[in-house]
Wavefront OBJ file of the C-alpha trace (Angstrom):
o trace
v -2.766 -11.000 -49.491
v 0.112 -8.680 -50.389
v 2.309 -11.590 -51.541
v 1.090 -14.826 -53.106
v 3.366 -17.869 -53.265
v 2.914 -20.350 -56.092
v 3.559 -23.710 -54.426
v 3.963 -25.434 -57.787
v 7.045 -23.514 -58.906
v 8.067 -21.576 -55.778
v 7.547 -18.171 -57.389
v 6.280 -15.143 -55.493
v 3.700 -12.722 -56.887
v 3.621 -9.239 -55.357
v 0.157 -7.684 -55.437
v -0.498 -3.926 -55.605
v -1.215 -3.904 -51.868
v 2.384 -5.011 -51.188
v 3.735 -1.896 -52.891
v 1.114 0.334 -51.218
v 2.079 -0.934 -47.766
v 5.761 -0.324 -48.505
v 5.071 3.194 -49.753
v 2.774 4.189 -46.898
v 5.087 2.793 -44.204
v 7.819 5.217 -45.334
v 5.646 8.224 -44.484
v 3.141 7.072 -41.838
v 5.176 6.249 -38.768
v 4.300 4.012 -35.800
v 2.084 5.933 -33.404
v 0.591 8.145 -36.141
v -3.004 9.253 -35.665
v -5.464 9.063 -38.564
v -7.348 12.332 -39.046
v -10.422 13.252 -41.056
v -9.848 13.472 -44.806
v -12.406 14.212 -47.500
v -12.201 14.102 -51.266
v -14.214 15.866 -53.934
v -13.324 13.075 -56.359
v -14.661 9.652 -55.401
v -12.136 7.865 -57.617
v -9.163 9.460 -55.797
v -9.417 8.222 -52.211
v -7.061 9.577 -49.602
v -6.129 9.267 -45.958
v -4.269 11.644 -43.651
v -2.160 10.977 -40.583
v -0.413 13.108 -37.993
v 2.913 11.497 -37.202
v 4.456 11.552 -33.707
v 6.831 14.331 -34.875
v 3.795 16.528 -35.697
v 4.122 16.264 -39.472
v 1.010 15.616 -41.542
v 1.156 12.855 -44.176
v -1.568 12.862 -46.850
v -1.754 9.653 -48.910
v -3.685 9.689 -52.206
v -4.441 6.729 -54.473
v -5.066 7.095 -58.199
v -6.357 3.663 -59.196
v -7.735 4.985 -62.491
v -6.285 4.349 -65.933
v -5.549 8.035 -66.552
v -3.192 10.645 -65.124
v -4.857 13.098 -62.730
v -4.193 16.538 -61.300
v -4.727 16.646 -57.544
v -5.127 19.558 -55.160
v -4.770 19.248 -51.394
v -6.241 22.071 -49.323
v -4.733 22.698 -45.894
v -5.473 25.770 -43.774
v -6.652 27.807 -46.767
v -3.709 26.936 -49.017
v -3.770 24.531 -51.953
v -0.906 22.238 -52.886
v -1.103 20.699 -56.359
v 0.560 17.648 -57.824
v 0.219 15.415 -60.872
v -0.377 11.712 -60.440
v 0.287 9.144 -63.170
v -2.334 6.488 -63.780
v -2.458 3.687 -61.190
v -0.178 5.438 -58.707
v 0.045 6.368 -55.056
v 1.403 9.655 -53.732
v 2.149 11.028 -50.290
v 2.481 14.702 -49.436
v 4.128 15.546 -46.124
v 3.633 18.906 -44.386
l 1 2 3 4 5 6 7 8 9 10 11 12 13 14 15 16 17 18 19 20 21 22 23 24 25 26 27 28 29 30 31 32 33 34 35 36 37 38 39 40 41 42 43 44 45 46 47 48 49 50 51 52 53 54 55 56 57 58 59 60 61 62 63 64 65 66 67 68 69 70 71 72 73 74 75 76 77 78 79 80 81 82 83 84 85 86 87 88 89 90 91 92 93
């Protein structure tokens, strides 16, 4: 569950998935179509979507405990970015 409520004290605990959903929903719009995505690094999963406006959103998760350099190849061009440890990034084209 993205949010867990503690019924003893009324506090709310926001899990990582809560923040991921919030991040992804900013870039992957209703009606988007998921397209094939592959990764050469098993510990950096990603997903790609074509939004209704034709823009491509590539979401990458770095769940590792170290910063990583990431390259996204699209139509023969590479786009590079740095990802801090335990982060999520979205590139929009």
